[in-house]
N, C-alpha and C positions, 0 to 999 in steps of 0.2 A: 504493500500500500504506500502511496505517496501523496504529496500535496497536489491537488488538482489546480493547475494554473488557470483553467478557464472559469473558475469560480470567482465571484466577487468576494474579497477577503475582508474580514473584520479584525483589524489589528493583527493580521497575520494568520487568522483562523478561518478555515473553510466553513462557509455557512452550512453546507450539507453535513459536515462533521459535527458542528455545534448543535444543529437542529436534531441530528441523529442522537446525540447524547440526551438532548431534551426529551425526545420521544420515549426513551427508556424510562426516564424519571417520571414522565407523565403517566405511564402505565401504572405506576405505583401510587398515583394521586388519590384514587378511591380509598386505598388502604390507609394512607395518611389522613384522609378526611375522617374516616371512621375512628381512627386512633386519637386524633387531636382536634376535633371540631370545636370544642369549647376553647382550647388554647388559641386556635386561629382567630376565633371571633373576638376574644379579649385583646389579642395583640393588635388586630386591625383597628378596633375601637380606640385603643390607646394611641396608635399611630395617627389616626385621624385627628384626635384632639391635639397631639403635640406638633403635628406637621401641617397645620392649617387646612385640615380637611382632606389631605391626600389619602386615598385608599388605592391599594394595588389593583390594577386591572388583571384579574386572575384568569381571563379567558382568551388573552391574545398571545399570538406568536408560538409559544413553545409546544403547543399541541400540533401534531402533524399526522396526516393520514398515511397509511401504508407502512411497510416494514422498513427498518433502517437501510436495507440494501436497495430499496426502490427509490430512495431519495436522491435523484440525480439532477433535478431541475433547480436552477437558481431561484431564490425567493428574495425579493427586495426587502422583506421584513427582517431578513437575517443580517442586514447591513447596519443594524443598531450597534453602537459601540459598547464594548464591555464596560460595565459600570452604569450604563443606562439601558440595560438589556431587558427583555420581556420578563415579567414576573409571574407568568401564567403557571409555573410549576410550584411556586412556593413563596410568593411575595408576602405571605403572612408572617414570615419569620421575624424574630426580634432583630432590630438593628441596634448595634451598640457603638456606632461610630460617632454619635452626637457628643459634642464637648460636654454637654450637661451630664453625660453618664460617667464621666471620669471620677474615680474615687480618689480624693485627696485626704490623707490622714491628718488629723490634728496632732500637734506636738503633745505627746503624753509621756508620763513616766512609765516606760515599758517594763514594768515589773509584774510579777504574778498578781500582786495586790491591786494593780491598776486595771486588770482585765475584768470587764463587765459581762457576766454570763447572761444578762437580760438584754444585751444590745441586739442580739439576733431577732428576738421577738418584737423589739421596738422598731426595727427597720425593715423586716421582711414579713410577708404573709403568703400562705400557700395559694396557688391559683385554683387548684382543685385537689381531689383526694387521690389522684392517680400518681403512680411512680413512673419516672422516666426510665429507671433501670435498677437492678439489684445485683449484688455480687458478694464476693467474700469480704469486701471492704465495708459493706453496709447497703445504702440505697441512695438514689438521686431523685430529687423532686424539682419541678418547675415552680419558682417562687417569684413574687412581685416585690420589687423595691418600693416601699411606700412613698418615699420622697419624690421619686421620679415616675413611678408607674411602669418602669421597665422590667422586663422579664430576665431572670438569670437561672441557670441550672445550679442547684446547690447539692453538693455531694456530702452525705452525712456518714461519719465514721464514729462508732461508739467509743466513748471515752474509756480510758484505762489501758489495758494491755494491747489493744489494737493500735494505739498511737505509738508506733515504733519510730526508730530513726529512719526507716524507709519512707514513712509518711512525711517526715520532716524534709527529707531529700526530694521527694516528689513535689512538695509545695514550693520549696526554694528554687528548684530547677524550673518549674513551670512559671513562677513569678517573673523571671527575667526574660521571658520569650515574647517577642512581638513580631508576628509574621502573618501574612494573609492566609497561609495554609496551616496554621496552628490555632487551636481554640485558645481564646484569650483568658488569662487568669484575672480575677477581680480582687478578691480579698478572702481572708480566712477569719472565722468567728468561732466562738464556743458557746454552747448552751449547757444547761445543767446535766444533759445526758450525752451530747455528741459534739464532735468537732465538725464544723461546717465549712466547706470550701466552695466559694462562689466563683462561677466562671460564665463565660459567654454561653447563651442558650442557642443551640443549633437544632432546629426543629425538623430538618429533613431526614433524620435518622441515619443509621449506619449504612455504609456502602454495601456491606454484606447483604442487607435485605434486598437491595436492587439486583445484585448479582443472583441471589437465590431465586428471585421472582422471574428474572429474565432467562435464567439458565446459564448464559454467558454473554459477554459483550463482543461486538466486532472490534477489529483492531483500532479503528478510529475512536470509538467510544472508550476503550480501555486506555489508549494512549493519552487521551484528554485528562483522565484522572491520574494516570501514572506521572504525567508531567507535573501536576500539582504536588503529588506525593514526593517526587525527587526534589522539588524546590524546597519543600518543608524539611526534608531530611538533610539536605545540604546545609540549610540554615542551622539546624540542630548541631550538626558536626562542627560548623564554624563557631558555635557557641560552646564547644567542647562538651557536648552532651550526646550520649548514645541512648537511643530510646529503649532498645532491647526487648520490645514486645510489639513490634509493628505487625498488624494484621488487619483484615477487613473490618473486624469488629471494633477496632480502635481508630477507624477513619469515619468521619461524619460528613454528610453532604449538606452544605448551606445552599438553600434555594432562594435566598433573598433577592438576588438578581439572576445572573447566569449561575449554573451549578458550580460550586467551589468545594473541593475536598479540603477537609481540615483534620489534622492529626490531634488525637486526644490521648488521655490516660498515660501519665508519666510515672506510674507506680513502680516500674522496674528501671527507670532511667538512671544513668550513671553520668556524673559530671565531674569536671575538674581537670587540671593539667597534669597532676602528679601521679595518677594511678590509672591502671586499666582494669576492666571488670574481670572478676575471677569466678563469680557465682554462676552455677548452671540454672538459669531461669528462662522463662518464656513459654510460648505455646508450642507443643510438640511439632505440629505440622509446619511451623515457620522457623524452627531452630536450625542453626547452621551446623555443619560437620564439626567444626572446631569446638563448639559448645558441647555437642554430644561426646566428643573425644575426651572432654575434661581438660582441655588445654588451659594452663594457668600461667600468666594471664592470657587473655585473648583480645583481639582487636574488635572493640565494640562497633566501630564504624563499618568494618567489613562484614560483621554479623548482621548489621542493619541492612546492608546491601543485599545479602542473601534473602532476608525476609521480604524486601521490596520485590525481588524476583518471584518469590512464592505468591505474593499478592497479585502481581501482574499475570502470572500463569492462571491463577484462579479466575480472574476477570475474563481471560481469554478462553479458557477451556471449561470452567465450571466444576472443576474438581482439584484436589490437591496433587501437586506434581509427584510426590514421593510416597503416596499411599499405595499399598500393594493392590493390584487389580483384582486378585482373587480373595483378598482378606483386608479390605480398606480400613477397618477399624482396629487392626493389629498394630499397636504403637511400636513393638519391637521390630517387626518387619519394615515398618516405615523408617525407623532409625537406621537399619542396615542399608536401605536404599538411599538415604541421605548421605551416609558415610561413603558410599560408592558413587554418589551422584548419578543414580540410575533413574531416568525419567523418559517419558515419551513425548514427542512433539507431533501434533496432528498434521496431516498432510495439507489441510486447508490453510495452515499458517504460512505467512510469507517468509521467504528466505531471510530477509533482514531481521524479522522478529525472532526467528529461530536462532540466528547468530547472536543476537543480544542476550537471549535467555541462556544459551550455552556459555557465554562469557560471564554471566552473573553466577551461574551454578557451577563455578569452578571450586572443587573441594579444598583447594589451597588458598587460604585467605590472602596471601601475598600476591598471588597471580590473578585473583578475582578482579573483575572490572570495578573501578572506583566510581564514586558518584559523578565526578567530572567526566570519566570515561562514558558513563551512561548518557549524560546529556550532550555528549559530543557524537554519539552514535547516530548513523543516518536514520534508523527507524524512529528514534526519539524526536528528531528534528522536524519531521513532517508536521505541518500545521501548528508549529509552536508559536503561541501568542507572545508578543513582546512584553505583555503585562505579567508574565510568569517570571518571578525573580530567579536568576541563575548566575553563578559566577560573580562578576563585578557588580551586577545589579542587585545582589542580595543586600537586605538591610543589615546593618551591623550594630553592635552595642554602642549606645551613646547616652549622654546625660538626659536628653529630652525624653527618652523612653521611660526613665526612672521617675520623672516628675510626679506622675499621678499614682505611683505604686505604693502599696502598703509597705512600710519600712520593715526590714528584716528583724529589727529589735522587737517590734510589736508582734510580728508573726511568731518568733521564737517564744515570747512570753505567753501567747495564746496556746501554742502547742504544749508548753510546759504545764499549763493549767489542765489541758485536755488529757494529759497522761495520768491525772488523778482519776480514780474510779468514779463512775457516774453517781450523781446524787439520788437517782431513781432508776428503775430498770426498764421503764417503758419509753417508747419513742415519743417525742413531743407532738407528733402528728397522728398518733394512734396506730403506728405500725410496730408492734412489739416483737422483739427478738428476730429482726430481719438480718440474717447472716449470709444469705446467698448460698450457693452450692460450690464454692471454691473456684479455682481458675478453670475456665472453659478449655477443654482439650482441643477445641477447634476442629473436630472431626465430624460434627453433625451438620445436617442441613444442606449438603451439596450432593450433586449427582456423582456417584461412585462408579457408574457403568461406563465402560469403554465403547 
């Protein structure tokens, strides 16, 4: 597949390809409506009030007739520039770019005594009784900030023994990140029962859900999201952070304007200049050979690249690359195939795409394609939008990004308070003893048939 020069381009992006991506997401629109109709209505009403009566036109543009492979004709509607793109697939999502949403902390005595456990209830209220998600960490809810009316996703972790140094590292790593393909951190609070981490609300759901519903993407659709993923991963590595748990379930789709992939969940992330990761963690289907081998230390960036390759393969094929065809749920057999880099490439895949995947799935991390090697590869460069930050166009750490951030001193004081056992055993919102079911093994929900 290549860029079609006869197409009208939108900042370097083929309209057929962009509308093709949109059609996949539109197919999931009914499911999103059923799941979040109340959230959508509330956010639209809040937007209308705050933005002078603006309401997203949710019926224009992104819906297209026919299958993605039939979309060969130019459409003048596709010439809208990114940033002013159709909102037909999810314009109801929360916007957090407004300057009024910036959180500026007041100068406080950042000691444990200064932490107010009632601050959360005074400033946030639940939008509804539904949960956005649950896991071994606790649960996530959509909450409204009372002062601004804006929506945020708040992740609740039970106070006490669950507040480990890993939680502290996740928060401090996430706090410093500011990139269009990474979910934004807002602040951390503590309640009598939980530590609450507030972050940007992304209502489009996990990319996993779209792949699961569609079966698999065509190369143009998969490349669109893969370009966003690689941009976010390069930024993380520039910030000396390896994610260590990249997977479809940890990528969200923001439908506020054009679809944008955003990386989330930094619970396994590793940061710093002076050490490399040593712990064997991650989701089995995405773990690299060096992690399975128990190499200590290993290159976290190279391991992230391997996971990016798995993510791309799943988008393109609809199954995990190293699962055994005869016994797809056998983790031991999958590990053996990972160690030997045994995988199959469908005949329908283009030669350029096959070449990229082979170079990513090199079992030798030193010979494996780097992030810069990926975004220099011919397959990756097709229909690449100039608005996707890569290389010298990546944002870097600077003082202006830190202006509205909650200070580390305050964050550490709040976390120290949260390490004390909860004052009561029940959740503040009526969800008692929500512990999740541990780390997802990543082997469910995809087609395992060849």
